[in-house]
TORLUM-9609 format. One line per 5 residues: number of its first residue (from 1); their letters; for each residue z, x, y of C-alpha. Coordinates in nm, 4 decimals. Last residue first. Example, Ala and Ser with C-alpha at 12.3 -4.5 7.8 and 13.67 -1.06 7.14 Angstrom:
2
2) SA) 0.7140,1.3670,-0.1060; 0.7800,1.2300,-0.4500;
REM end
This chain:
162
162) TAVMI) 4.8774,0.1860,8.3356; 4.5047,0.2918,8.4912; 4.4145,0.0755,8.7843; 4.1110,-0.0947,8.6961; 3.7872,-0.1964,8.9012;
157) LCTTS) 3.5404,-0.4319,8.7800; 3.1935,-0.4585,8.8606; 2.9462,-0.6527,8.9360; 2.5736,-0.5934,8.9103; 2.2665,-0.6139,9.1318;
152) GTAYL) 1.9019,-0.5117,9.0524; 1.5379,-0.4309,9.1327; 1.2801,-0.3455,8.9914; 0.9595,-0.1220,9.0163; 0.9053,-0.1011,9.3900;
147) KGTQA) 0.6619,0.1456,9.5104; 0.7960,0.4017,9.7052; 0.4682,0.6216,9.6833; 0.6103,0.9978,9.4795; 0.9639,0.8575,9.3247;
142) DRITG) 0.8115,0.5387,9.2194; 1.0783,0.2997,9.2914; 1.3797,0.1489,9.0762; 1.6102,-0.0594,9.2971; 1.9675,-0.1521,9.2808;
137) EAVGT) 2.2492,-0.4031,9.4228; 2.6195,-0.3025,9.4164; 2.9401,-0.5162,9.3999; 3.2868,-0.4243,9.3231; 3.5918,-0.5351,9.2284;
132) SRGAH) 3.9708,-0.5288,9.1680; 4.0651,-0.3754,9.5349; 3.7990,-0.4683,9.6988; 3.4195,-0.2499,9.7050; 3.1459,-0.4746,9.8224;
127) CVVGE) 2.7691,-0.4138,9.8650; 2.7910,-0.1125,9.6997; 2.3854,0.0477,9.6904; 2.2352,0.1856,9.3920; 1.9223,0.3834,9.3858;
122) ALIEC) 1.6732,0.4372,9.0430; 1.4562,0.6886,9.1492; 1.1015,0.6992,8.9369; 0.8972,0.9447,8.8180; 0.5764,0.8115,8.6674;
117) GVPIA) 0.5170,0.9782,8.2771; 0.4569,0.6201,8.1025; 0.3571,0.3456,8.4333; 0.6565,0.1562,8.5327; 0.5465,-0.2335,8.4998;
112) RTINV) 0.6189,-0.4910,8.7840; 0.8139,-0.6533,8.9417; 1.1497,-0.6531,8.6549; 1.4215,-0.8515,8.8160; 1.7260,-0.7056,8.6548;
107) KYELT) 2.0837,-0.8561,8.6430; 2.4737,-0.7049,8.5495; 2.7383,-0.8169,8.4281; 3.1516,-0.7244,8.4624; 3.0848,-0.2894,8.4353;
102) TYASG) 3.3931,-0.1576,8.3712; 3.5772,0.0635,8.6514; 3.8866,0.3067,8.6404; 4.1803,0.3943,8.8627; 4.4073,0.6816,8.9482;
97) KPVKT) 4.2339,0.7754,9.2204; 4.0399,0.5108,9.4221; 3.6814,0.3331,9.3165; 3.4683,0.3494,9.6110; 3.2047,0.6134,9.4249;
92) MVACA) 3.2596,0.4642,9.0938; 3.0960,0.1247,9.2489; 2.7613,0.3482,9.3252; 2.7908,0.4530,8.9390; 2.7990,0.1485,8.8560;
87) MCSDL) 2.4679,0.0575,9.0588; 2.2816,0.4279,8.9542; 2.3525,0.3195,8.6128; 2.3350,-0.0322,8.5669; 1.9885,-0.0121,8.6798;
82) LTGYW) 1.8966,0.2833,8.4238; 1.9891,0.1040,8.1739; 1.8303,-0.2188,8.2190; 1.4993,-0.0516,8.3336; 1.5048,0.1311,7.9968;
77) GGHVS) 1.6143,-0.1717,7.8346; 1.3171,-0.3533,7.9619; 1.1026,-0.1435,7.7137; 0.8203,0.0790,7.9488; 0.4843,-0.0075,7.8100;
72) GMPNM) 0.2394,-0.0387,7.4710; 0.3384,-0.3766,7.3407; 0.5764,-0.2216,7.0516; 0.7882,-0.1256,7.3418; 0.8192,0.2166,7.4829;
67) SEFTP) 1.0907,0.4271,7.5888; 1.0257,0.7311,7.3084; 0.6376,0.7607,7.5222; 0.8533,0.8737,7.7642; 1.0171,0.6782,8.1102;
62) TGRFI) 1.0535,0.9708,8.3797; 1.3886,0.9389,8.5548; 1.5598,1.0432,8.8991; 1.9163,0.8841,8.9315; 2.0198,0.7947,9.2616;
57) VRGDE) 2.4172,0.6949,9.3847; 2.5260,0.5387,9.7284; 2.8688,0.4069,9.8318; 2.9937,0.6937,9.9207; 2.7304,0.9923,9.8567;
52) VSDLH) 2.5490,1.1492,9.5362; 2.1825,1.2807,9.4958; 1.9944,1.3623,9.1612; 2.1916,1.2143,8.8375; 1.9404,1.2272,8.5374;
47) YGLTQ) 1.7137,1.0650,8.3627; 1.4981,1.0923,8.0134; 1.6274,0.8553,7.8188; 1.8397,1.1050,7.5665; 1.9271,1.3167,7.8164;
42) GIPPH) 2.0631,1.0093,8.0455; 2.2427,0.8895,7.7608; 2.4530,1.2109,7.6886; 2.7105,1.1402,8.0194; 2.6453,1.4673,8.2381;
37) ALDGA) 2.9264,1.6600,8.1688; 3.1597,1.7673,8.4787; 3.1117,2.0636,8.7275; 2.7886,2.0275,8.7043; 2.7761,2.0303,9.1078;
32) LMARM) 2.6307,1.6383,9.0073; 2.9265,1.5469,8.7803; 3.1789,1.7083,9.0623; 3.0420,1.4428,9.3395; 3.0241,1.1306,9.0795;
27) FDLGS) 3.4577,1.2834,8.9932; 3.4840,1.3438,9.3931; 3.3538,1.0020,9.4791; 3.5797,0.8100,9.1625; 3.8894,0.9738,9.3232;
22) MSLLR) 4.0230,1.1789,9.1378; 4.3081,1.2484,8.8651; 4.1951,0.9736,8.6858; 3.9276,1.1159,8.5083; 4.0524,1.3871,8.4036;
17) DRSPL) 4.3178,1.2329,8.2007; 4.0484,0.9991,8.0673; 3.8958,1.3238,7.9116; 3.5921,1.4457,8.0979; 3.3045,1.5034,7.8427;
12) SQIDA) 3.2590,1.7903,7.6454; 3.4902,1.7517,7.3421; 3.2372,1.4178,7.2929; 2.9859,1.6751,7.1610; 3.2276,1.8529,6.9130;
7) AFSPH) 3.3942,1.5154,6.7579; 2.9885,1.3586,6.7365; 2.8078,1.7042,6.5879; 2.8978,1.5734,6.1966; 2.7414,1.1848,6.3507;
2) PM) 2.9569,0.9502,6.3202; 3.0085,0.7658,6.0135;
REM end
């Protein structure tokens, strides 16, 4: 059974019609400007949209105690979620009006542990955007030093609404 506030909360997210009424780049820019609601997972996991360009998206975040695994380090799922978000949203900037996308697969390579409390930048950059697929690469870096914590790649399916 959904949480009692779920129905009201989901109302704040953009409708399918609203999503399909604009290009993916316009959609992402509207989200950055605050004209569209940000996805709730960002608040849950401590990250937010930082910048949007054609074919490039950056999220900024800071892992907290709640993102730790039982061994005392940042859970790999936190890396995966940030990389999925930045890479897929980069693909979204290439999606034409009347279309949407979904992640088909993504891969994460963790190069070192992110210290809890370290501010990071997760950057996604499109490598290919065709009619039916988009491919992007991503990195997670220390926002201050640029130290690399993880890399990733994704393939997304671009779907024309029917």
